[in-house]
C-alpha positions as CSV (number, residue, x, y, z in Angstrom):
1,X,77.1,153.0,11.0
2,X,76.1,149.3,11.2
3,X,78.8,146.6,11.9
4,X,78.5,145.5,8.3
5,X,79.2,149.0,7.1
6,X,82.2,149.3,9.4
7,X,83.7,146.0,8.1
8,X,83.2,147.2,4.5
9,X,85.0,150.5,5.2
10,X,87.9,148.9,7.0
11,X,88.6,146.1,4.6
12,X,90.3,148.3,2.0
13,X,92.6,149.7,4.6
14,X,93.7,146.6,6.4
15,X,92.9,143.8,3.9
16,X,90.9,140.7,4.4
17,X,91.8,137.4,6.1
18,X,90.1,134.1,5.7
19,X,88.3,132.7,8.7
20,X,90.1,129.3,9.1
21,X,89.5,127.7,12.5
22,X,92.4,125.5,13.4
23,X,90.4,123.0,15.5
24,X,92.7,122.8,18.5
25,X,90.5,124.2,21.3
26,X,92.9,123.2,24.1
27,X,95.9,124.9,22.5
28,X,93.7,128.1,21.9
29,X,92.6,127.9,25.6
30,X,96.2,127.8,26.9
31,X,97.5,130.4,24.4
32,X,94.7,132.8,25.3
33,X,95.4,132.5,29.0
34,X,99.0,133.2,28.3
35,X,98.0,136.3,26.3
36,X,96.2,137.9,29.2
37,X,97.8,141.3,30.0
38,X,100.8,140.8,27.7
39,X,101.8,141.2,24.1
40,X,101.1,138.7,21.4
41,X,104.9,138.3,21.0
42,X,105.5,137.5,24.6
43,X,102.5,135.1,24.9
44,X,103.6,133.4,21.7
45,X,107.1,132.9,23.0
46,X,105.8,131.5,26.3
47,X,103.5,129.1,24.4
48,X,106.4,127.9,22.2
49,X,108.6,127.4,25.3
50,X,105.9,125.5,27.1
51,X,105.4,123.1,24.2
52,X,109.1,122.6,23.6
53,X,109.7,121.7,27.2
54,X,106.6,119.4,27.8
55,X,105.3,118.3,24.5
56,X,102.0,117.1,25.8
57,X,99.1,118.5,27.9
58,X,99.5,115.6,30.3
59,X,103.1,116.7,31.0
60,X,101.9,120.3,31.6
61,X,99.3,119.2,34.1
62,X,101.6,116.9,36.0
63,X,104.6,119.3,36.0
64,X,105.7,120.9,39.3
65,X,104.0,124.3,39.3
66,X,107.1,126.2,40.1
67,X,108.8,124.6,37.1
68,X,105.9,125.7,34.9
69,X,106.1,129.2,36.3
70,X,109.8,129.4,35.2
71,X,108.9,127.9,31.8
72,X,106.3,130.6,30.9
73,X,107.9,133.5,32.7
74,X,108.6,135.4,29.5
75,X,104.8,135.7,29.0
76,X,104.4,137.8,32.2
77,X,102.2,137.1,35.3
78,X,103.6,133.5,35.4
79,X,102.8,133.1,39.1
80,X,99.1,133.6,38.3
81,X,99.0,131.9,34.9
82,X,100.8,128.7,35.7
83,X,98.4,127.4,38.3
84,X,95.5,128.7,36.3
85,X,96.6,126.7,33.2
86,X,97.1,123.6,35.3
87,X,93.7,123.9,36.9
88,X,92.0,124.4,33.5
89,X,93.8,121.5,31.9
90,X,93.0,119.3,34.8
91,X,89.3,120.0,34.2
92,X,89.7,119.5,30.5
93,X,91.4,116.2,31.0
94,X,88.4,115.0,33.1
95,X,85.9,116.1,30.4
96,X,87.7,115.4,27.1
97,X,89.0,112.0,26.2
98,X,92.3,112.4,24.3
99,X,92.2,116.2,24.9
100,X,89.6,116.6,22.2
101,X,87.0,119.3,22.9
102,X,85.3,118.6,19.6
103,X,82.1,117.7,21.5
104,X,81.7,121.5,22.0
105,X,81.1,122.1,18.3
106,X,77.5,120.8,18.0
107,X,76.4,122.4,21.2
108,X,74.3,125.6,21.1
109,X,76.7,128.5,21.3
110,X,75.5,129.6,24.7
111,X,76.0,126.1,26.2
112,X,79.5,125.8,24.7
113,X,80.4,129.2,26.1
114,X,78.9,128.4,29.5
115,X,81.1,125.3,29.8
116,X,84.2,127.2,28.9
117,X,83.5,130.1,31.3
118,X,82.9,127.5,34.0
119,X,86.6,126.7,33.9
120,X,88.9,128.3,36.5
121,X,89.8,131.8,35.4
122,X,88.2,131.6,32.0
123,X,86.1,134.7,31.2
124,X,84.0,135.7,28.2
125,X,87.0,136.9,26.1
126,X,89.0,133.7,26.5
127,X,85.9,131.5,25.8
128,X,85.1,133.6,22.7
129,X,88.6,133.2,21.4
130,X,88.4,129.4,21.7
131,X,85.0,129.3,20.1
132,X,86.0,131.7,17.2
133,X,89.5,130.7,16.4
134,X,89.5,127.0,17.2
135,X,85.9,125.9,16.9
136,X,84.7,128.2,14.1
137,X,81.7,129.4,16.1
138,X,80.5,133.1,15.7
139,X,81.5,134.2,19.2
140,X,82.9,137.7,19.4
141,X,86.0,138.3,21.6
142,X,86.1,141.9,22.9
143,X,89.6,143.0,23.8
144,X,90.6,146.5,24.7
145,X,90.8,147.7,21.1
146,X,87.4,146.3,20.1
147,X,85.9,147.7,23.3
148,X,87.4,151.2,22.7
149,X,86.6,151.5,19.0
150,X,83.0,150.2,19.5
151,X,82.4,152.8,22.2
152,X,83.9,155.6,20.2
153,X,81.7,154.7,17.2
154,X,78.6,154.7,19.3
155,X,77.8,151.0,18.7
156,X,77.7,150.6,22.4
157,X,77.3,153.1,25.2
158,X,80.5,154.8,26.5
159,X,80.2,153.2,30.0
160,X,79.5,149.7,28.7
161,X,81.9,147.2,30.4
162,X,83.9,144.7,28.4
163,X,81.9,141.8,29.8
164,X,78.6,143.4,28.8
165,X,80.1,144.4,25.4
166,X,80.5,140.7,24.5
167,X,76.7,140.2,24.8
168,X,75.7,143.4,23.1
169,X,78.1,143.3,20.2
170,X,77.6,139.6,19.4
171,X,73.9,140.4,19.2
172,X,74.5,143.2,16.7
173,X,77.1,141.7,14.4
174,X,75.8,139.2,11.9
175,X,77.4,135.7,12.5
176,X,79.2,135.7,9.1
177,X,80.8,139.1,10.0
178,X,82.0,138.3,13.5
179,X,85.5,137.2,12.5
180,X,86.1,140.2,10.2
181,X,84.6,142.6,12.7
182,X,86.9,141.3,15.5
183,X,90.1,141.3,13.4
184,X,89.5,144.6,11.7
185,X,88.6,146.5,14.9
186,X,91.7,145.2,16.6
187,X,93.8,146.4,13.6
188,X,92.0,149.8,13.6
189,X,92.5,150.2,17.4
190,X,96.2,149.4,17.1
191,X,97.0,151.5,14.1
192,X,94.5,154.3,13.7
193,X,91.9,154.7,16.5
194,X,94.5,154.4,19.3
195,X,93.9,155.1,22.9
196,X,96.2,158.1,23.3
197,X,96.4,159.7,19.9
198,X,93.7,158.6,17.4
199,X,94.6,159.5,13.8
200,X,91.2,160.7,12.8
201,X,92.5,162.3,9.6
202,X,93.4,158.8,8.3
203,X,90.2,157.1,9.4
204,X,87.7,155.7,6.9
205,X,85.1,155.8,9.6
206,X,85.3,159.5,10.2
207,X,82.1,160.2,8.4
208,X,79.4,159.2,10.8
209,X,81.7,158.9,13.8
210,X,80.0,160.5,16.8
211,X,83.4,161.5,18.3
212,X,84.2,164.0,15.5
213,X,84.8,167.3,17.2
214,X,85.1,165.8,20.7
215,X,88.3,165.4,22.7
216,X,90.4,162.5,21.4
217,X,90.4,160.5,24.7
218,X,87.8,159.3,27.1
219,X,88.6,160.1,30.8
220,X,89.2,156.5,31.5
221,X,92.0,156.4,28.9
222,X,94.0,159.3,30.3
223,X,97.2,158.4,32.1
224,X,96.9,158.1,35.9
């Protein structure tokens, strides 16, 4: 199955969303850092609490770090995320007048990604989220669901790391399909092709799936 075929098969099951970049790269950067190793609900609550308390990125950068830790605690790992957010925002403030990262938009995709991944604690997934959701660039974020489903479907090799998967999948997925591919594989990984109990009998990708007839879980997905 090609990525385009996967998108076409999953759309009837999960629906289609319009790719509408919101244009606020700094907000996406902070929200994605908050989302690391936690649920969307908790990261969203932490982001809302942060904005309610400070109201500006300057205020976040200049806040006492222990105060910021308390502010975003609901998002989890606040002791690590608070200083990371402040370090990232400090670099952004130096590089972007008025907190506007719009200058990333005309850069070649690899150059924009390289600048973002040069920020403290920003990896390929966070950079891709900023580029895709804020800047409207065809960068493909690979989270745990995208990674798992892509390996099970044989798009990438089973032992491919998430970091390498960003490069391989982005090269395989047509730019105009990147947003749909990302969103649909996340939905599929959460609802159908789950880590512990994939619902293969409900899967529109069953025909052509190389995992048919194999055990439902990879060894790495078994509980410790």
